[in-house]
C-alpha positions in Angstrom: 85.7 82.4 1.9 87.2 85.9 0.3 85.4 87.7 -2.5 86.6 90.9 -4.0 84.8 92.9 -6.5 86.3 95.4 -9.5 84.7 98.4 -9.8 85.2 101.6 -11.2 82.7 103.8 -10.4 82.2 106.0 -7.0 79.4 104.3 -5.2 79.3 101.4 -3.1 77.9 99.6 0.0 80.2 97.5 1.6 78.8 95.4 5.1 81.4 92.6 7.0 81.0 90.0 9.3 83.5 87.6 11.6 86.3 85.6 10.1 83.4 83.4 9.1 81.2 85.9 6.9 81.9 87.6 3.6 82.8 91.4 2.6 80.2 91.9 -0.6 80.9 95.2 -2.2 79.4 97.0 -5.3 80.1 100.6 -6.9 79.3 102.1 -10.3 76.2 104.6 -11.1 73.0 103.7 -11.2 73.1 103.3 -15.1 70.9 100.7 -17.0 73.0 98.9 -18.2 76.3 97.7 -16.6 77.7 94.4 -16.7 79.3 93.6 -12.8 82.3 91.0 -11.9 82.6 89.5 -8.9 85.2 86.9 -7.8 85.3 84.4 -5.3 88.0 82.8 -2.8 87.3 79.2 -0.8 89.2 78.0 1.8 90.8 75.9 -0.5 92.1 78.7 -2.6 90.3 78.1 -5.4 88.8 80.7 -7.5 85.7 81.4 -8.2 84.7 84.3 -10.9 80.6 85.2 -12.1 79.8 87.7 -13.9 76.6 89.9 -13.7 74.5 92.3 -16.5 72.8 94.5 -15.0 69.5 95.8 -17.1 65.9 97.7 -16.3 63.6 94.7 -16.4 66.7 91.7 -15.7 69.4 90.5 -14.1 71.5 87.9 -15.9 74.2 85.6 -15.4 77.0 85.8 -18.3 79.6 83.8 -17.9 80.6 81.8 -14.1 84.6 80.9 -13.9 85.5 78.1 -11.8 83.7 76.4 -9.2 81.2 73.6 -9.0 77.8 72.4 -10.4 76.1 73.9 -6.7 78.0 77.4 -7.8 76.2 77.1 -11.3 72.9 76.1 -9.4 73.0 78.7 -7.0 74.3 81.4 -9.7 71.4 80.5 -11.6 68.8 81.6 -9.1 70.1 85.6 -9.5 68.3 85.5 -12.7 65.2 87.7 -11.6 63.1 90.2 -12.4 63.2 92.8 -9.6 60.8 96.0 -10.1 63.9 98.5 -9.4 67.4 98.8 -9.3 67.9 99.2 -5.9 65.9 96.0 -5.2 68.1 94.6 -7.8 71.8 95.6 -6.3 69.8 94.1 -3.1 69.1 90.9 -4.4 72.3 90.8 -6.2 74.2 91.3 -2.4 71.9 89.0 -0.7 72.3 86.0 -3.5 76.4 86.6 -3.3 76.1 86.1 0.6 74.1 83.2 0.0 76.0 81.8 -2.1 78.8 82.2 0.3 77.3 80.6 3.1 76.5 77.5 0.6 79.8 76.8 0.3 81.2 76.8 4.2 78.3 73.4 3.9 81.3 71.2 2.3 82.6 71.5 5.6 79.6 69.2 7.3 80.1 65.1 7.5 76.9 64.4 5.7 77.4 60.7 5.9 76.4 60.3 9.9 73.2 58.2 11.0 72.1 62.4 12.5 73.4 63.7 8.9 71.2 61.0 6.9 67.9 61.6 9.2 67.9 65.3 8.5 68.6 64.9 5.3 65.0 63.8 4.4 63.8 66.5 7.1 62.1 70.2 5.7 59.5 68.8 3.6 56.9 71.5 3.1 54.1 69.0 1.2 52.2 66.5 3.1 52.2 63.2 1.1 48.0 63.8 0.3 49.6 66.4 -2.4 52.6 65.0 -3.8 55.3 66.9 -4.5 55.6 65.2 -8.6 53.4 66.1 -12.3 50.2 65.1 -10.5 50.9 67.4 -7.3 51.3 69.7 -9.7 48.1 69.4 -12.0 46.0 69.1 -8.4 47.9 73.0 -7.1 47.2 74.4 -11.3 43.6 73.1 -10.7 42.8 74.3 -7.7 44.7 78.0 -9.0 42.3 78.2 -11.9 38.9 78.0 -8.9 40.7 80.5 -6.6 42.6 83.3 -9.2 41.1 86.4 -9.0 41.7 88.0 -12.0 44.2 85.3 -13.2 46.4 86.0 -9.8 46.2 83.8 -7.0 46.1 86.3 -3.8 48.0 85.3 -0.8 45.4 84.7 1.2 44.4 81.9 -0.6 47.5 80.3 -1.4 47.7 78.0 1.2 44.0 76.7 0.7 46.0 76.2 -3.1 49.3 74.4 -2.1 47.2 72.0 0.9 47.9 73.7 4.1 44.8 74.5 5.1 45.4 73.2 8.4 48.3 76.0 8.6 47.3 79.3 7.2 49.7 81.2 8.8 53.1 79.3 8.2 51.5 79.3 4.7 51.3 83.1 4.6 54.7 83.3 5.6 56.2 81.0 3.1 54.5 83.1 0.5 56.3 85.9 1.6 59.8 84.2 1.9 59.3 83.1 -2.0 58.2 86.0 -3.2 61.0 88.1 -1.0 63.2 85.8 -2.8 62.3 86.8 -6.1 61.5 90.6 -5.2 57.7 90.2 -5.9 55.9 93.4 -4.1 52.3 92.2 -4.5 50.3 90.5 -2.4 48.9 87.9 -5.5 51.2 86.0 -7.9 50.8 85.0 -11.2 50.6 81.1 -12.1 53.8 81.2 -13.8 54.7 82.5 -10.0 53.1 79.5 -8.4 54.6 77.3 -10.7 57.7 78.8 -9.5 57.2 78.7 -5.5 56.0 75.1 -6.4 58.8 73.5 -7.6 61.3 75.4 -5.1 58.8 74.0 -2.3 58.6 70.9 -3.3 62.3 70.3 -4.1 63.9 67.2 -3.5 67.5 68.5 -2.7 68.1 69.2 1.7 69.6 73.1 1.0 66.7 74.0 -1.3 65.2 73.4 1.6 67.2 74.7 3.9 67.6 78.1 2.4 63.6 78.4 2.0 63.1 77.5 5.8 65.9 80.3 6.8 64.3 83.0 4.3 61.0 82.3 6.3 63.6 83.0 9.3 64.9 86.3 8.1 62.2 88.7 7.7 64.5 91.7 6.3 66.9 89.1 3.8 70.7 90.3 5.2 71.3 87.0 5.6 70.8 86.7 9.4 68.7 85.5 12.2 68.2 87.5 14.8 66.9 87.2 18.2 63.6 87.9 17.1 62.8 86.5 14.6 63.8 83.3 15.9 61.0 84.2 18.3 58.5 84.7 15.7 59.0 81.9 13.8 58.8 80.1 17.4 55.8 81.7 17.7 54.4 80.7 13.8 55.5 76.7 14.7 53.5 76.7 17.9 50.5 77.5 16.3 51.0 75.8 13.4 51.1 72.9 15.8 49.0 73.5 18.5 50.8 74.1 21.2 50.0 76.5 23.4 52.2 76.4 25.7 55.2 76.5 23.6 53.5 79.7 22.1 53.9 81.4 25.5 57.1 81.0 26.3 58.5 81.8 23.3 61.0 84.3 24.1 62.3 81.8 26.2 63.2 79.6 23.8 64.1 81.9 21.9 66.9 83.1 23.4 68.0 79.4 24.3 68.7 78.6 20.7 70.5 82.1 20.5 72.6 81.0 23.4 72.7 77.7 21.6 74.0 78.8 17.8 75.3 81.7 19.0 78.1 81.2 21.1 80.5 84.7 20.5 77.2 86.6 21.2 77.3 88.6 17.6 73.3 88.8 18.4 72.3 86.7 15.2 73.1 83.5 13.1 73.4 81.8 9.7 72.3 79.5 7.6 75.5 76.7 8.3 74.6 77.6 12.2 71.0 76.0 11.4 72.9 73.1 9.5 75.1 72.3 11.7 72.1 72.3 14.6 69.9 69.7 12.1 72.9 67.2 11.8 73.4 66.4 15.1 72.6 63.3 15.8 69.0 62.8 17.6 68.3 62.2 21.2 67.0 59.1 22.0 63.8 58.4 23.7 63.5 57.6 27.6 65.4 53.7 28.3 66.2 53.0 24.3 69.3 51.1 23.2 69.9 50.6 19.9 71.9 47.8 18.2 73.2 46.8 14.7 72.0 43.4 14.5 68.8 44.2 15.7 68.1 47.2 12.9 69.3 44.1 10.5 67.3 41.8 11.7 64.2 44.3 11.6 64.5 44.3 8.2 63.7 40.4 7.5 61.3 39.0 5.0 59.1 37.5 7.6 58.4 40.4 9.6 57.6 42.1 5.9 54.3 42.1 5.3 52.9 39.5 2.4 49.6 40.3 0.3 48.2 35.9 -0.3 46.6 36.9 -4.5 45.4 33.3 -4.1 41.4 34.5 -2.2 40.7 31.4 -1.3 44.1 31.1 0.8 43.7 34.6 2.3 40.0 34.2 3.6 41.1 31.0 5.1 44.2 33.0 6.8 41.4 36.1 7.6 38.9 33.1 9.1 42.4 31.9 10.9 43.0 34.5 12.4 39.6 35.7 13.6 39.1 31.7 15.4 42.2 32.1 16.9 41.4 35.9 18.2 37.4 35.6 19.5 37.2 31.8 20.4 36.6 32.2 23.6 33.5 34.6 22.3 32.8 32.3 19.8 31.7 29.1 21.7 30.1 30.9 24.4 27.7 32.7 21.6 27.5 29.4 19.8 26.2 27.8 23.2 23.7 30.9 23.7 22.5 30.2 20.4 21.7 26.9 20.5 20.2 27.0 23.9 17.3 29.9 22.0 16.8 27.3 19.6 16.4 24.7 20.8 14.4 26.7 23.6 12.3 28.2 20.2 11.5 24.1 18.8 11.0 22.4 21.9 7.4 25.4 22.3 7.4 24.8 18.7 6.5 22.0 18.3 4.5 21.4 21.4 2.2 24.1 20.3 2.2 22.2 16.8 0.5 19.2 18.7 -2.1 21.5 20.8 -5.4 22.1 19.3 -5.1 25.7 19.3 -2.8 24.6 16.2 -5.8 24.8 14.4 -7.2 28.0 14.9 -4.2 30.2 15.1 -1.9 28.2 13.0 2.2 28.7 13.5 1.4 32.3 14.3 1.0 30.5 17.8 4.0 27.9 17.8 6.3 31.5 16.8 4.7 33.4 19.7 5.4 30.6 21.7 8.9 30.0 21.0 9.7 33.8 21.1 8.1 33.3 24.5 10.4 30.9 25.8 13.3 32.1 24.2 12.1 36.1 26.6 12.0 34.1 29.8 15.7 32.2 29.1 16.9 35.8 28.3 15.3 37.8 30.6 17.6 35.5 33.2 20.5 35.5 31.3 20.9 38.8 31.2 20.7 39.7 34.6 24.5 37.5 34.8 27.1 40.1 33.1 25.8 42.7 35.2 26.7 40.9 38.4 30.0 42.7 38.8 31.0 41.1 42.1 30.6 37.7 41.1 32.0 38.6 37.8 35.6 39.7 39.6 35.5 36.8 42.1 35.6 34.6 39.3 37.8 35.8 37.1 40.2 36.6 40.3 39.8 33.5 42.1 38.6 30.7 39.4 40.7 28.9 35.7 37.4 30.0 34.3 38.8 33.1 32.7 40.6 30.5 30.7 37.8 29.6 28.4 35.1 32.8 29.4 35.9 36.2 28.2 34.7 37.6 31.3 36.2 41.0 30.7 33.3 41.0 27.6 30.7 40.8 29.9 29.3 44.0 28.9 29.3 43.4 25.0 27.3 39.8 25.9 24.5 42.1 28.2 24.2 44.0 24.8 23.9 40.3 23.2 21.2 39.4 25.1 19.3 42.6 25.1 19.1 42.1 21.1 17.6 38.2 22.0 15.4 39.8 23.7 14.3 42.2 22.0 13.5 39.5 19.1 11.8 37.5 21.5 9.7 40.2 22.7 8.9 41.3 18.6 8.3 37.4 17.5 5.9 37.0 20.4 4.0 40.0 20.3 4.0 40.4 16.6 2.6 37.3 16.6 -0.3 37.7 19.1 -1.3 41.3 17.9 -1.4 40.4 14.1 -2.5 36.5 13.9 -3.5 35.4 16.7 -6.2 37.4 18.3 -7.5 38.2 14.9 -7.8 34.6 13.7 -9.6 34.3 17.4 -12.2 36.5 16.8 -13.1 35.4 13.3 -12.9 31.7 14.2 -16.7 29.8 13.3 -18.0 28.2 16.4 -17.2 25.2 15.8 -13.4 25.4 15.6 -13.9 27.9 18.7 -15.4 24.8 20.5 -12.0 23.6 22.1 -10.5 27.0 23.1 -13.4 27.2 25.9 -11.9 26.2 28.5 -8.6 29.0 28.4 -10.7 32.1 27.2 -14.5 31.6 28.5 -17.7 30.2 26.7 -18.2 33.2 25.0 -16.1 34.0 22.7 -14.4 37.9 22.7 -16.2 40.1 20.6 -13.3 42.4 19.7 -10.2 43.2 20.0 -10.1 45.3 23.1 -11.1 42.1 24.7 -7.5 41.4 24.6 -5.8 44.6 25.3 -7.8 45.6 28.4 -6.8 42.0 30.4 -4.1 41.3 32.7 -1.9 39.4 30.1 -3.3 42.3 27.3 -1.9 45.6 29.5 0.9 43.9 31.2 2.6 42.8 27.8 1.8 46.2 26.3 3.7 48.1 28.9 6.4 45.6 29.1 7.3 46.5 25.4 6.9 50.4 25.7 8.7 50.3 28.7 11.3 48.3 27.2 11.3 50.3 24.0 12.2 53.4 25.8 15.5 51.9 27.5 16.3 50.0 23.9 16.4 53.1 22.1 18.0 55.2 25.2 20.6 52.4 25.5 22.0 53.2 21.7 25.9 55.2 21.2 23.5 58.2 19.3 21.6 58.9 22.4 23.2 57.7 25.5 26.5 59.6 23.9 24.3 63.2 22.5 25.9 62.5 18.9 22.7 63.4 17.7 21.4 67.6 16.9 17.9 67.3 18.5 16.5 70.7 19.7 17.2 72.2 23.6 13.8 69.7 24.7 14.5 66.8 23.6 18.1 66.9 24.2 17.1 67.1 27.9 16.2 64.0 27.7 18.8 62.0 26.0 22.4 62.0 27.3 23.7 59.6 30.2 21.1 60.6 33.0 18.3 59.4 31.1 20.1 56.2 29.9 21.0 55.7 33.3 17.1 56.0 34.9 15.6 54.2 31.7 17.8 51.4 32.4 16.5 51.5 35.9 13.1 51.0 34.7 13.7 47.0 34.5 12.6 46.8 38.0 8.7 47.6 36.7 9.8 45.3 33.7 10.4 42.2 35.8 7.9 43.2 38.7 5.1 42.9 34.9 6.8 40.6 33.4 6.4 37.3 35.9 2.7 38.8 36.3 2.2 38.4 32.4 3.8 35.0 32.6 1.7 33.8 35.2 -1.9 35.2 33.8 -1.9 33.5 30.8 -4.4 32.6 27.8 -3.5 29.1 26.9 -1.8 27.8 30.5 -3.7 27.0 33.7 -1.5 24.8 36.0 0.9 26.5 38.2 3.5 24.3 37.3 3.3 25.0 34.1 3.7 28.7 34.2 7.9 29.1 33.9 8.7 32.2 34.3 9.5 32.7 38.1 11.7 29.3 37.7 13.9 31.0 34.7 14.1 34.2 37.0 14.2 32.4 40.5 17.9 32.5 40.5 19.6 35.1 39.1 16.8 37.6 40.4 18.1 35.7 44.1 22.2 37.1 43.0 21.2 40.3 41.4 19.6 40.9 44.4 22.2 40.1 47.1 24.7 41.9 44.9 23.2 45.6 45.1 22.2 44.3 48.9 26.2 43.7 48.8 27.0 47.4 47.3 24.6 49.5 49.2 25.9 47.8 52.3 30.0 48.4 51.4 29.1 51.9 49.7 27.9 52.7 52.6 31.0 52.8 55.1 32.6 53.5 52.2 32.4 57.4 52.3 36.2 58.9 51.6 37.7 61.8 52.6 38.5 64.5 49.4 42.7 64.8 49.6 43.4 66.5 46.1 41.5 67.9 43.4 42.8 69.1 39.8 41.3 70.0 36.6 44.0 69.8 33.9 44.0 70.9 30.1 41.6 68.9 28.3 38.9 68.5 30.8 40.0 66.3 33.5 39.5 66.0 36.5 41.8 64.5 39.0 40.5 63.1 43.1 42.4 61.6 45.4 40.3 60.5 48.1 41.8 58.2 51.4 42.1 54.7 51.1 39.3 52.7 53.4 39.9 50.0 56.1 40.6 47.1 54.4 40.6 48.4 50.8 42.3 46.3 48.4 42.7 46.2 44.6 44.9 45.5 41.9 46.1 48.0 39.3 43.8 47.8 36.2 41.3 47.4 38.5 38.3 49.9 38.5 35.7 51.4 40.8 32.0 53.4 40.9 31.7 57.1 42.1 28.6 58.5 43.2 28.2 62.3 44.5 25.4 62.1 46.4 25.4 66.0 45.8 24.4 65.2 42.6 21.9 62.0 42.7 22.1 60.1 45.7 20.8 56.9 42.7 23.9 57.4 40.1 27.1 55.4 40.4 29.9 55.8 37.3 33.4 53.4 36.8 36.2 55.1 36.5 39.6 53.0 35.7 42.5 53.5 39.4 44.7 55.6 38.3 46.9 54.7 41.8 49.3 52.2 42.7 47.9 49.1 45.5 51.4 50.3 47.1 49.6 54.3 47.7 48.4 55.8 50.8 45.8 57.0 48.5 43.2 56.1 45.2 43.3 58.6 42.5 41.0 58.8 39.8 41.2 61.1 36.6 38.0 62.2 35.4 37.4 63.3 31.9 34.1 66.0 31.8 32.5 65.5 28.6 28.9 63.9 29.4 26.2 65.5 31.6 27.3 63.8 35.3 30.5 64.6 34.9 30.2 68.2 33.7 28.5 68.7 37.1 31.4 66.6 39.2 33.4 69.4 37.8 30.7 72.4 38.6 30.4 70.7 41.8 34.4 71.1 42.8 35.2 74.4 41.0 33.1 75.4 43.5 34.0 73.8 47.1 38.1 74.4 45.9 40.3 77.7 46.0 42.3 78.6 43.0 45.7 77.2 42.6 49.1 78.3 43.6 51.8 79.4 40.4 53.9 76.3 41.6 50.5 73.8 41.2 49.6 71.8 38.0 45.9 72.6 37.2 43.6 74.6 37.7 42.5 74.2 41.5 43.8 72.7 44.4 42.3 70.9 47.9 45.9 69.5 49.3 44.1 68.7 52.3 43.8 72.2 53.8 41.9 73.8 56.1 38.7 74.3 54.7 37.7 78.4 54.2 34.6 80.0 55.3 34.1 81.5 52.6 34.2 78.6 50.5 30.7 75.6 49.7 31.8 72.2 51.6 33.5 69.9 49.6 30.5 67.3 48.2 30.3 64.1 49.4 31.3 60.9 47.6 31.3 57.3 48.1 33.0 54.9 46.4 32.4 50.8 45.2 34.4 48.3 44.4 37.7 47.3 43.6 35.8 45.1 40.3 37.7 43.0 37.7 39.4 44.6 34.1 41.3 43.0 31.5 44.6 45.3 32.6 44.7 43.1 36.0 46.2 40.2 35.1 49.1 41.8 33.6 51.6 40.6 36.5 50.8 37.1 34.8 53.0 38.1 31.8 57.2 39.1 31.7 56.9 41.5 29.2 53.8 44.0 28.7 53.0 46.6 25.9 50.8 49.2 27.1 49.3 51.3 24.5 46.8 54.5 25.7 44.7 56.7 23.5 44.4 59.8 25.3 42.7 59.6 28.6 42.0 56.0 27.9 45.6 55.5 29.5 44.2 55.6 33.2 44.2 52.5 33.9 48.1 51.6 32.4 49.0 54.1 34.4 48.0 52.4 37.5 50.1 50.0 35.9 53.2 51.4 35.7 52.9 53.1 39.0 53.1 49.4 40.1 56.2 48.2 37.8 57.5 50.6 39.2 57.3 50.9 42.9 58.3 47.0 42.7 61.3 47.7 41.4 61.8 50.1 44.4 60.7 47.3 46.4 63.3 44.8 45.5 65.8 47.5 45.3 64.8 47.9 49.5 65.5 44.0 49.7 69.2 44.0 48.2 69.3 47.1 50.0 68.4 45.3 53.2 66.3 48.1 53.9 63.4 45.0 54.5 64.8 42.1 56.3 62.5 40.1 56.4 63.0 39.5 52.8 60.2 38.0 50.5 60.3 34.0 51.7 57.2 34.7 53.8 55.4 37.0 51.3 52.2 35.2 50.3 51.4 37.8 47.5 51.7 36.2 43.5 54.9 36.6 42.4 55.8 39.8 40.3 56.3 38.2 37.0 56.9 41.7 34.8 60.7 42.2 34.2 59.8 44.8 31.4 57.4 47.2 29.9 57.0 49.4 27.0 54.4 52.7 27.4 53.2 54.1 24.0 50.8 57.1 24.9 49.3 58.9 22.0 47.1 62.4 22.5 45.7 64.7 20.2 46.5 67.9 23.0 50.0 69.2 24.8 48.1 70.1 28.3 47.5 66.2 28.1 50.7 66.0 29.1 50.0 67.5 32.9 47.7 65.0 33.9 50.2 62.5 34.6 53.4 64.5 34.7 54.7 63.3 37.8 54.1 59.5 37.2 56.4 60.1 34.2 58.9 62.2 36.5 58.8 59.4 38.7 59.5 56.6 36.1 62.3 58.5 34.3 64.3 59.5 37.6 63.6 56.0 39.6 64.4 53.1 37.0 67.6 53.0 36.7 67.6 49.8 35.6 65.7 50.9 32.2 63.0 48.2 32.9 60.3 50.6 31.6 60.7 52.2 27.6 58.7 55.2 27.7 57.1 56.6 24.8 55.0 59.6 24.0 53.1 60.7 21.3 51.4 64.3 20.0 49.2 63.6 17.0 49.0 67.7 17.0 52.2 67.9 15.8 53.0 66.9 12.4 55.4 64.6 11.7 59.5 64.6 12.4 60.9 65.9 9.0 57.6 68.3 8.3 59.1 72.0 8.2 56.4 72.8 10.2 57.8 70.9 13.2 61.7 71.6 12.2 62.2 74.7 14.7 60.2 72.4 16.9 62.5 69.4 16.4 66.1 71.7 16.8 64.4 73.4 20.5 63.2 70.0 21.5 67.1 68.2 21.1 68.8 71.7 22.5 66.7 72.1 25.8 66.6 68.1 26.4 70.4 67.9 26.1 71.1 71.2 28.2 68.2 70.7 31.4 67.0 66.6 30.4 63.0 68.0 29.7 61.4 68.0 26.9 59.8 71.2 25.6 56.3 69.3 24.6 55.2 66.6 27.7 57.3 69.7 30.2 58.6 66.2 31.8 61.7 63.8 31.1 60.3 61.8 28.8 61.3 63.1 25.1 57.7 63.1 22.8 57.5 62.1 19.2 55.7 64.0 16.8 52.9 62.2 15.2 51.4 58.9 15.0 53.3 55.9 15.9 54.4 53.5 13.2 52.8 50.3 15.1 54.0 48.0 13.2 57.9 49.3 13.9 57.5 49.2 17.3 56.1 45.2 17.6 59.2 44.8 15.7 61.2 46.5 18.3 59.2 44.1 21.2 59.8 41.2 19.0 63.1 41.5 18.7 64.1 42.3 21.9 62.3 39.4 23.4 62.3 36.9 21.1 60.6 33.5 22.3 58.9 35.2 25.4 54.9 35.9 25.5 53.9 39.7 25.5 50.8 41.1 26.9 49.5 43.8 24.7 46.6 46.4 27.1 45.0 48.8 24.6 42.9 51.8 26.6 40.7 53.3 24.5 38.1 55.8 25.5 35.1 55.1 24.1 35.5 58.6 21.0 38.8 56.5 20.5 39.7 55.2 17.4 37.8 51.4 16.2 40.2 51.4 13.3 43.4 51.4 15.7 41.6 48.4 17.7 41.8 46.5 14.4 44.6 47.1 13.1 47.0 46.1 16.8 45.0 43.1 17.3 45.9 42.2 13.5 49.6 42.9 14.3 49.2 41.1 17.2 48.2 37.8 15.6 50.7 38.3 12.3 53.5 39.0 14.9 52.8 35.8 17.2 52.6 33.4 13.3 55.5 34.6 12.5 57.6 35.1 14.9 58.8 33.3 18.0 57.3 35.8 20.6 53.4 35.6 21.5 51.3 39.0 21.7 48.0 38.4 23.7 45.8 41.5 22.6 43.3 42.4 25.8 41.5 45.9 25.5 40.0 48.4 27.5 36.3 49.8 27.1 34.9 52.8 28.4 
């Protein structure tokens, strides 16, 4: 495009660029009122003439000849009010050059899919703020609250427009909008804020692109230098909490310049950014698209429908609930029925005894509660018999009807039953039975002499000081301590307590208080033997309830102690990754066999010889080592990290993690390595993955640990199959007694908040990407700290990601071969993708959630599993790992 200017005065300012740039010239004295005429010639030969009226206080467009509606729109932006004549002339020059650059956009084909996707980008406002009149009303209200003397300071601009989390980015946006309008002050009026708002909420892609360009173009010369690119990369990285990217801003700025400035001009222009944006986005690892599949995804049966009839809606919700929880329901119903039956049996039995005439329904309630208490005290030991449960779920078919994976939840339900039983028994005795007996007449007391002696108790203390009394009181106190410290508020230190009280809470307090059960059971047996109203041994049934469960649990503890005694392991590798995650690689004991998805208990005698903590195994069964990844959040895990920090040497520059001990000889200056023991393996929901052809694995943060083991096992199976086909394994698999590997396809979705989290399993991601040539495993990484695709705050990150991945095959966010998605996944689309790829198949979904994970997502995925199982031919089985 050419720009021709006809002036008759002597002063001039000229600037020339390459063949794609413009020549802009102005001449004339610095007078207060002057008309200036400029002619534009585009590549099609069409002439466009614009006449400007330059006055002391304004620049206005007098006439436009030729061009289209876009030209008129761009020219109208010249009507601003700069503060000086030189500023006016610089603004005119800048705007004319921008208009020249804008006219080159018509060369780009925006009908392609990549272009259509890019045109939705560069949104400066979030969905919660809104871009309509209602959105401006909110901004206007905040302006009145934040303005000082009728003007909004730049420091409060981010709060006013709803960018509280991106103050630096909002500050740069403020500067760009102010430069565009010639505003030099650090505050704006409401009218200027309205102009700012209209521009940043403009739905025009060209307008949004120009605004972003202005943010990068700090000196407003229509060109972006490498230094300016570096600054905006650092700003975007800071806004998206990408510290690693921020540290390498200079390297990535050079990469962008190399891509967009092949002629080494030292700058890039507006159309270069658009060309980059309109390139088709790269696909994630092992994703293929099919137009037929994409059209099917829009089918009506996958669209969520709302039932308006409340009865039908309630029935559907009840049906979903029953389908998802039928195993739990029948177990709870059976347990509750047994408790009710025992309570009723004792209640009726004591109603027909002489004691009923004195104590009334108080004694029947106390005895009914005691009977359920004996049953639950026996039953509560079974869910924590880990070896027995692992054997039952692995070697029998009971797992089809019994939810062994909910053993801890059932343990908690039984604990609630015990609390109710203790309450009924203790309250009835202490507040009703004993006072009634003390106030009974001689005639009423006569039948009670065989139980309480010839002399009637004369005070309340008589009942408490007896064996039956003090044992009961101590049992209640110890149970109350264990019950309270087991609550999440205390066990996970969620309450803000004084320092002295805080030391009495946490996981250690929970663990030690729970082991008071040894004293509780001893006292419980004594209490059940010295009964007021039962003197014959065969009526004292407490020991009968407890005998078998206590023997079974005792054998479990002896087996665990014996097994862990010779399973002291050698530490092979220690690494501390970002996010306070400690990775341990230890030697595999002889004969130690496990399945991916299982977990082990770890003990460090340097901390405590008694404490054992469970962690999912992240290595695969075929590996020569056992690995676990431990997030240091609690007191025990923090102590473990501290011990290894003292015993390990710092990592080298080329090593990931902060600390290492890679089978290196011990140095005299370093303390000895702590001694670790392991116990296990134990069963978990994820270990049944081999029974399914299709796996959908969803990990949230450190909750991905059991799923990583599954990925590695699937990958090892792929390698083994390749070796079989190539003849490396001569005997084949005919004589292999192992259970056949049914998995043919796996989808892995890992959602994490921090960029550093990708360091945890970086090696696994790269190994899968390199070796899975058949595309069996589909990997998806999501970083929720990065703003969603289309947000202006992540736009440059998206551009850089595309360039770097295309050139080097490595993602700039995760620094692996797997491309990272931004924000949270659209889970409905994930289900659609899997359902349409695998019609009439059964898909198992394993969800790994750490205890601080969102509970809302668990319900959402469970509901989607039921919904898609009903509306499509694909059946989803939902399982959740508890941490």
